[in-house]
Chimera marker file (.cmm) of the C-alpha trace (Angstrom):
<marker_set name="trace">
<marker id="1" x="-26.090" y="7.996" z="-1.493" r="1" g="1" b="0" radius="0.5"/>
<marker id="2" x="-27.760" y="8.851" z="1.792" r="1" g="1" b="0" radius="0.5"/>
<marker id="3" x="-27.201" y="12.496" z="2.831" r="1" g="1" b="0" radius="0.5"/>
<marker id="4" x="-25.148" y="13.194" z="5.962" r="1" g="1" b="0" radius="0.5"/>
<marker id="5" x="-23.621" y="9.699" z="6.126" r="1" g="1" b="0" radius="0.5"/>
<marker id="6" x="-20.151" y="10.439" z="4.794" r="1" g="1" b="0" radius="0.5"/>
<marker id="7" x="-17.654" y="13.124" z="5.892" r="1" g="1" b="0" radius="0.5"/>
<marker id="8" x="-17.302" y="16.245" z="3.771" r="1" g="1" b="0" radius="0.5"/>
<marker id="9" x="-13.939" y="15.143" z="2.288" r="1" g="1" b="0" radius="0.5"/>
<marker id="10" x="-15.289" y="11.800" z="0.981" r="1" g="1" b="0" radius="0.5"/>
<marker id="11" x="-14.378" y="11.509" z="-2.702" r="1" g="1" b="0" radius="0.5"/>
<marker id="12" x="-13.093" y="8.985" z="-5.273" r="1" g="1" b="0" radius="0.5"/>
<marker id="13" x="-9.336" y="8.334" z="-4.950" r="1" g="1" b="0" radius="0.5"/>
<marker id="14" x="-6.990" y="6.193" z="-7.052" r="1" g="1" b="0" radius="0.5"/>
<marker id="15" x="-4.958" y="3.815" z="-4.874" r="1" g="1" b="0" radius="0.5"/>
<marker id="16" x="-1.707" y="2.852" z="-6.646" r="1" g="1" b="0" radius="0.5"/>
<marker id="17" x="0.088" y="-0.310" z="-5.473" r="1" g="1" b="0" radius="0.5"/>
<marker id="18" x="3.843" y="0.424" z="-5.485" r="1" g="1" b="0" radius="0.5"/>
<marker id="19" x="4.846" y="-3.215" z="-5.858" r="1" g="1" b="0" radius="0.5"/>
<marker id="20" x="2.969" y="-4.038" z="-9.082" r="1" g="1" b="0" radius="0.5"/>
<marker id="21" x="1.457" y="-0.741" z="-10.343" r="1" g="1" b="0" radius="0.5"/>
<marker id="22" x="-2.118" y="-2.039" z="-9.945" r="1" g="1" b="0" radius="0.5"/>
<marker id="23" x="-4.673" y="0.778" z="-9.554" r="1" g="1" b="0" radius="0.5"/>
<marker id="24" x="-8.024" y="0.883" z="-7.733" r="1" g="1" b="0" radius="0.5"/>
<marker id="25" x="-10.615" y="3.674" z="-7.762" r="1" g="1" b="0" radius="0.5"/>
<marker id="26" x="-12.290" y="3.737" z="-4.340" r="1" g="1" b="0" radius="0.5"/>
<marker id="27" x="-14.252" y="6.319" z="-2.378" r="1" g="1" b="0" radius="0.5"/>
<marker id="28" x="-12.119" y="7.479" z="0.537" r="1" g="1" b="0" radius="0.5"/>
<marker id="29" x="-11.393" y="10.222" z="3.050" r="1" g="1" b="0" radius="0.5"/>
<marker id="30" x="-7.609" y="9.623" z="2.968" r="1" g="1" b="0" radius="0.5"/>
<marker id="31" x="-5.439" y="12.755" z="3.196" r="1" g="1" b="0" radius="0.5"/>
<marker id="32" x="-3.470" y="13.164" z="-0.043" r="1" g="1" b="0" radius="0.5"/>
<marker id="33" x="0.097" y="14.473" z="0.250" r="1" g="1" b="0" radius="0.5"/>
<marker id="34" x="1.102" y="16.584" z="-2.706" r="1" g="1" b="0" radius="0.5"/>
<marker id="35" x="-0.989" y="17.225" z="-5.778" r="1" g="1" b="0" radius="0.5"/>
<marker id="36" x="-0.527" y="13.930" z="-7.627" r="1" g="1" b="0" radius="0.5"/>
<marker id="37" x="-3.462" y="13.144" z="-9.905" r="1" g="1" b="0" radius="0.5"/>
<marker id="38" x="-4.039" y="10.621" z="-12.662" r="1" g="1" b="0" radius="0.5"/>
<marker id="39" x="-6.684" y="9.906" z="-15.284" r="1" g="1" b="0" radius="0.5"/>
<marker id="40" x="-8.972" y="6.939" z="-14.773" r="1" g="1" b="0" radius="0.5"/>
<marker id="41" x="-10.594" y="4.905" z="-17.560" r="1" g="1" b="0" radius="0.5"/>
<marker id="42" x="-13.602" y="7.242" z="-17.525" r="1" g="1" b="0" radius="0.5"/>
<marker id="43" x="-11.341" y="10.143" z="-18.604" r="1" g="1" b="0" radius="0.5"/>
<marker id="44" x="-11.677" y="12.063" z="-15.315" r="1" g="1" b="0" radius="0.5"/>
<marker id="45" x="-8.737" y="13.053" z="-13.115" r="1" g="1" b="0" radius="0.5"/>
<marker id="46" x="-8.632" y="11.806" z="-9.525" r="1" g="1" b="0" radius="0.5"/>
<marker id="47" x="-6.155" y="12.279" z="-6.658" r="1" g="1" b="0" radius="0.5"/>
<marker id="48" x="-3.636" y="9.436" z="-6.236" r="1" g="1" b="0" radius="0.5"/>
<marker id="49" x="-2.337" y="7.838" z="-3.049" r="1" g="1" b="0" radius="0.5"/>
<marker id="50" x="0.365" y="5.178" z="-3.058" r="1" g="1" b="0" radius="0.5"/>
<marker id="51" x="0.207" y="1.984" z="-0.981" r="1" g="1" b="0" radius="0.5"/>
<marker id="52" x="2.844" y="-0.715" z="-0.415" r="1" g="1" b="0" radius="0.5"/>
<marker id="53" x="0.426" y="-3.654" z="-0.232" r="1" g="1" b="0" radius="0.5"/>
<marker id="54" x="-3.004" y="-4.208" z="-1.738" r="1" g="1" b="0" radius="0.5"/>
<marker id="55" x="-5.161" y="-7.199" z="-2.571" r="1" g="1" b="0" radius="0.5"/>
<marker id="56" x="-3.344" y="-7.370" z="-5.924" r="1" g="1" b="0" radius="0.5"/>
<marker id="57" x="0.040" y="-7.933" z="-4.246" r="1" g="1" b="0" radius="0.5"/>
<marker id="58" x="-0.695" y="-9.498" z="-0.839" r="1" g="1" b="0" radius="0.5"/>
<marker id="59" x="0.308" y="-13.191" z="-0.676" r="1" g="1" b="0" radius="0.5"/>
<marker id="60" x="-2.983" y="-14.174" z="0.958" r="1" g="1" b="0" radius="0.5"/>
<marker id="61" x="-4.957" y="-13.011" z="-2.081" r="1" g="1" b="0" radius="0.5"/>
<marker id="62" x="-2.440" y="-13.899" z="-4.811" r="1" g="1" b="0" radius="0.5"/>
<marker id="63" x="-1.409" y="-17.317" z="-3.467" r="1" g="1" b="0" radius="0.5"/>
<marker id="64" x="2.233" y="-16.464" z="-4.133" r="1" g="1" b="0" radius="0.5"/>
<marker id="65" x="4.728" y="-15.921" z="-1.364" r="1" g="1" b="0" radius="0.5"/>
<marker id="66" x="6.744" y="-12.793" z="-1.979" r="1" g="1" b="0" radius="0.5"/>
<marker id="67" x="9.093" y="-10.958" z="0.350" r="1" g="1" b="0" radius="0.5"/>
<marker id="68" x="8.696" y="-7.192" z="0.223" r="1" g="1" b="0" radius="0.5"/>
<marker id="69" x="11.275" y="-5.267" z="2.191" r="1" g="1" b="0" radius="0.5"/>
<marker id="70" x="10.863" y="-1.557" z="1.695" r="1" g="1" b="0" radius="0.5"/>
<marker id="71" x="12.527" y="-0.365" z="4.896" r="1" g="1" b="0" radius="0.5"/>
<marker id="72" x="15.524" y="-2.725" z="5.302" r="1" g="1" b="0" radius="0.5"/>
<marker id="73" x="13.756" y="-4.695" z="8.029" r="1" g="1" b="0" radius="0.5"/>
<marker id="74" x="14.771" y="-8.051" z="6.601" r="1" g="1" b="0" radius="0.5"/>
<marker id="75" x="18.495" y="-7.260" z="6.816" r="1" g="1" b="0" radius="0.5"/>
<marker id="76" x="18.087" y="-5.979" z="10.387" r="1" g="1" b="0" radius="0.5"/>
<marker id="77" x="16.278" y="-9.170" z="11.372" r="1" g="1" b="0" radius="0.5"/>
<marker id="78" x="18.944" y="-11.384" z="9.777" r="1" g="1" b="0" radius="0.5"/>
<marker id="79" x="21.755" y="-9.588" z="11.657" r="1" g="1" b="0" radius="0.5"/>
<marker id="80" x="19.866" y="-9.890" z="14.962" r="1" g="1" b="0" radius="0.5"/>
<marker id="81" x="19.201" y="-13.576" z="14.306" r="1" g="1" b="0" radius="0.5"/>
<marker id="82" x="22.869" y="-14.196" z="13.489" r="1" g="1" b="0" radius="0.5"/>
<marker id="83" x="23.965" y="-12.483" z="16.715" r="1" g="1" b="0" radius="0.5"/>
<marker id="84" x="21.440" y="-14.474" z="18.731" r="1" g="1" b="0" radius="0.5"/>
<marker id="85" x="22.657" y="-17.704" z="17.109" r="1" g="1" b="0" radius="0.5"/>
<marker id="86" x="26.260" y="-16.937" z="18.080" r="1" g="1" b="0" radius="0.5"/>
<marker id="87" x="25.239" y="-16.238" z="21.692" r="1" g="1" b="0" radius="0.5"/>
<marker id="88" x="23.284" y="-19.502" z="21.861" r="1" g="1" b="0" radius="0.5"/>
<marker id="89" x="26.323" y="-21.481" z="20.679" r="1" g="1" b="0" radius="0.5"/>
<marker id="90" x="28.527" y="-20.121" z="23.507" r="1" g="1" b="0" radius="0.5"/>
<link id1="1" id2="2" r="1" g="1" b="0" radius="0.2"/>
<link id1="2" id2="3" r="1" g="1" b="0" radius="0.2"/>
<link id1="3" id2="4" r="1" g="1" b="0" radius="0.2"/>
<link id1="4" id2="5" r="1" g="1" b="0" radius="0.2"/>
<link id1="5" id2="6" r="1" g="1" b="0" radius="0.2"/>
<link id1="6" id2="7" r="1" g="1" b="0" radius="0.2"/>
<link id1="7" id2="8" r="1" g="1" b="0" radius="0.2"/>
<link id1="8" id2="9" r="1" g="1" b="0" radius="0.2"/>
<link id1="9" id2="10" r="1" g="1" b="0" radius="0.2"/>
<link id1="10" id2="11" r="1" g="1" b="0" radius="0.2"/>
<link id1="11" id2="12" r="1" g="1" b="0" radius="0.2"/>
<link id1="12" id2="13" r="1" g="1" b="0" radius="0.2"/>
<link id1="13" id2="14" r="1" g="1" b="0" radius="0.2"/>
<link id1="14" id2="15" r="1" g="1" b="0" radius="0.2"/>
<link id1="15" id2="16" r="1" g="1" b="0" radius="0.2"/>
<link id1="16" id2="17" r="1" g="1" b="0" radius="0.2"/>
<link id1="17" id2="18" r="1" g="1" b="0" radius="0.2"/>
<link id1="18" id2="19" r="1" g="1" b="0" radius="0.2"/>
<link id1="19" id2="20" r="1" g="1" b="0" radius="0.2"/>
<link id1="20" id2="21" r="1" g="1" b="0" radius="0.2"/>
<link id1="21" id2="22" r="1" g="1" b="0" radius="0.2"/>
<link id1="22" id2="23" r="1" g="1" b="0" radius="0.2"/>
<link id1="23" id2="24" r="1" g="1" b="0" radius="0.2"/>
<link id1="24" id2="25" r="1" g="1" b="0" radius="0.2"/>
<link id1="25" id2="26" r="1" g="1" b="0" radius="0.2"/>
<link id1="26" id2="27" r="1" g="1" b="0" radius="0.2"/>
<link id1="27" id2="28" r="1" g="1" b="0" radius="0.2"/>
<link id1="28" id2="29" r="1" g="1" b="0" radius="0.2"/>
<link id1="29" id2="30" r="1" g="1" b="0" radius="0.2"/>
<link id1="30" id2="31" r="1" g="1" b="0" radius="0.2"/>
<link id1="31" id2="32" r="1" g="1" b="0" radius="0.2"/>
<link id1="32" id2="33" r="1" g="1" b="0" radius="0.2"/>
<link id1="33" id2="34" r="1" g="1" b="0" radius="0.2"/>
<link id1="34" id2="35" r="1" g="1" b="0" radius="0.2"/>
<link id1="35" id2="36" r="1" g="1" b="0" radius="0.2"/>
<link id1="36" id2="37" r="1" g="1" b="0" radius="0.2"/>
<link id1="37" id2="38" r="1" g="1" b="0" radius="0.2"/>
<link id1="38" id2="39" r="1" g="1" b="0" radius="0.2"/>
<link id1="39" id2="40" r="1" g="1" b="0" radius="0.2"/>
<link id1="40" id2="41" r="1" g="1" b="0" radius="0.2"/>
<link id1="41" id2="42" r="1" g="1" b="0" radius="0.2"/>
<link id1="42" id2="43" r="1" g="1" b="0" radius="0.2"/>
<link id1="43" id2="44" r="1" g="1" b="0" radius="0.2"/>
<link id1="44" id2="45" r="1" g="1" b="0" radius="0.2"/>
<link id1="45" id2="46" r="1" g="1" b="0" radius="0.2"/>
<link id1="46" id2="47" r="1" g="1" b="0" radius="0.2"/>
<link id1="47" id2="48" r="1" g="1" b="0" radius="0.2"/>
<link id1="48" id2="49" r="1" g="1" b="0" radius="0.2"/>
<link id1="49" id2="50" r="1" g="1" b="0" radius="0.2"/>
<link id1="50" id2="51" r="1" g="1" b="0" radius="0.2"/>
<link id1="51" id2="52" r="1" g="1" b="0" radius="0.2"/>
<link id1="52" id2="53" r="1" g="1" b="0" radius="0.2"/>
<link id1="53" id2="54" r="1" g="1" b="0" radius="0.2"/>
<link id1="54" id2="55" r="1" g="1" b="0" radius="0.2"/>
<link id1="55" id2="56" r="1" g="1" b="0" radius="0.2"/>
<link id1="56" id2="57" r="1" g="1" b="0" radius="0.2"/>
<link id1="57" id2="58" r="1" g="1" b="0" radius="0.2"/>
<link id1="58" id2="59" r="1" g="1" b="0" radius="0.2"/>
<link id1="59" id2="60" r="1" g="1" b="0" radius="0.2"/>
<link id1="60" id2="61" r="1" g="1" b="0" radius="0.2"/>
<link id1="61" id2="62" r="1" g="1" b="0" radius="0.2"/>
<link id1="62" id2="63" r="1" g="1" b="0" radius="0.2"/>
<link id1="63" id2="64" r="1" g="1" b="0" radius="0.2"/>
<link id1="64" id2="65" r="1" g="1" b="0" radius="0.2"/>
<link id1="65" id2="66" r="1" g="1" b="0" radius="0.2"/>
<link id1="66" id2="67" r="1" g="1" b="0" radius="0.2"/>
<link id1="67" id2="68" r="1" g="1" b="0" radius="0.2"/>
<link id1="68" id2="69" r="1" g="1" b="0" radius="0.2"/>
<link id1="69" id2="70" r="1" g="1" b="0" radius="0.2"/>
<link id1="70" id2="71" r="1" g="1" b="0" radius="0.2"/>
<link id1="71" id2="72" r="1" g="1" b="0" radius="0.2"/>
<link id1="72" id2="73" r="1" g="1" b="0" radius="0.2"/>
<link id1="73" id2="74" r="1" g="1" b="0" radius="0.2"/>
<link id1="74" id2="75" r="1" g="1" b="0" radius="0.2"/>
<link id1="75" id2="76" r="1" g="1" b="0" radius="0.2"/>
<link id1="76" id2="77" r="1" g="1" b="0" radius="0.2"/>
<link id1="77" id2="78" r="1" g="1" b="0" radius="0.2"/>
<link id1="78" id2="79" r="1" g="1" b="0" radius="0.2"/>
<link id1="79" id2="80" r="1" g="1" b="0" radius="0.2"/>
<link id1="80" id2="81" r="1" g="1" b="0" radius="0.2"/>
<link id1="81" id2="82" r="1" g="1" b="0" radius="0.2"/>
<link id1="82" id2="83" r="1" g="1" b="0" radius="0.2"/>
<link id1="83" id2="84" r="1" g="1" b="0" radius="0.2"/>
<link id1="84" id2="85" r="1" g="1" b="0" radius="0.2"/>
<link id1="85" id2="86" r="1" g="1" b="0" radius="0.2"/>
<link id1="86" id2="87" r="1" g="1" b="0" radius="0.2"/>
<link id1="87" id2="88" r="1" g="1" b="0" radius="0.2"/>
<link id1="88" id2="89" r="1" g="1" b="0" radius="0.2"/>
<link id1="89" id2="90" r="1" g="1" b="0" radius="0.2"/>
</marker_set>
C-alpha cells in the first residue's frame, strides 16, 4: 500500500448486516462504538460495526423485494396515508 495515502485510523473492520447476519471484512476508517470484536476466518480478531443494509440484503443486489422497517416508519406512513385518504374523500 502506498505510504501517506490512507488516514492513520485505517484498518480492517468486520461489517455485520443486521438483517441476515452476513459479514464482510473491509478496510475502513469508521468509528467503532463500544469494544465489539469478532474472529474472522483467518483466526484474527477485528472490530465489528453493524449495518442495516448491505449488498447481501439490498433488493437491488438480491433481486428480492423485502420491506425492512427498523424505526416504525412504515406504520407512520400508513397512518398519514389513511388520514390523507379520508380528507380527499370529504
